[in-house]
N, C-alpha and C positions, 0 to 999 in steps of 0.2 A: 186275521187273515181268513179267508181269501180277501183280496182287494174288492172293494164295492163293485158290483155289476159283473162279477166273474160268471162265465158260462161253463158248465160241466157238460161235455158232450159224449162221454163214454163211461162214466162211473156213477154209481149210485151211492158209493161210500164217500161222504163229504166230511172232511176234517175242518173244524172251526177252531181258531186259536185267538186268544185275546191277551191283553196285558195283565200282569199281576197287580194286586193292590198291596202297598206296604202296610204292615201291621205294627203299631207302636209296641215297643218292648213291654213285656208283662201282660199283654193282651192275648187271649186265646187266638188260635189260628183263624184264617179267613177261608170261607168256601164261596163257590160261585153258583149262580143260577143262569140258565139260558132259556130263551123262548124262541121258537122257530114258527113262523106262520107261512102258510101257502095261500097264494091268490087264486081263489076259486072263480073261474070265469063268470061274469055277470052277477056275482054275489059278494065279491070283495075278499078281504083278508080273513082267514080262519086259522085258529091255533092248530098247528100240526103236532107240536109237543112242547112241554115245559118241564124242565128238570132243575131241581135245586140240590144243594149239598155236594156239589162237585169239588173235589180237593185240588184238581189240576186245572190250569188255565187253557185246556184244550179238550176237545171231545170229538169223537168220530160217530157219525150217524148214518144209518141206512135209510135213504129216501127213495121211494119207488114211483112217485107220481111226477111226471114231467111238468114243468111250469115255472112260474116265478115264485121265489121264496124271499123272505126277509128274516133277519135274526138280530137279537140284542142280548146283552148280558148284564149282570149285576153282581155285586159282592155282598156277602153277609158276614157279620162279625157278631160278637156277643151283644153289641149295641143294637143289632137288627139289620134289616136290609138297607143297602145303599141305593142311590138312584139308578134306574135302568139307563143304559146307554142309548144313543140314537140308533136307528135301524141301519143295517148293512144288507145289501141285496145280492142275490145270485139267481141264476137260471139253471134248471136241470133239463137237458135235451137228450133223450135216449136215442142213440143211433142204432139201427138194425145191425146184427152181426154181419161180418163180411161174407160174401157168397163164395 
């Protein structure tokens, strides 16, 4: 979560949540990586951040630039990185404070 194409209109703290990956018995634990990209007008998608080694299947990020974003995740085990998911998209629209 959030569902694809969600618009955040009042918060810069964005919590992303994904499904866990089952780990076979006897294998070391799984960690997760996440990549967030921001669409820079006229220049295309740019990496906003990439984080690996997350123990939890959720993470909260502070994003300060309004615009279009996309994100994807992957799992890592002792065998290496799994495939990255497809992209999910969201918009950040900062509203001015009430008068």
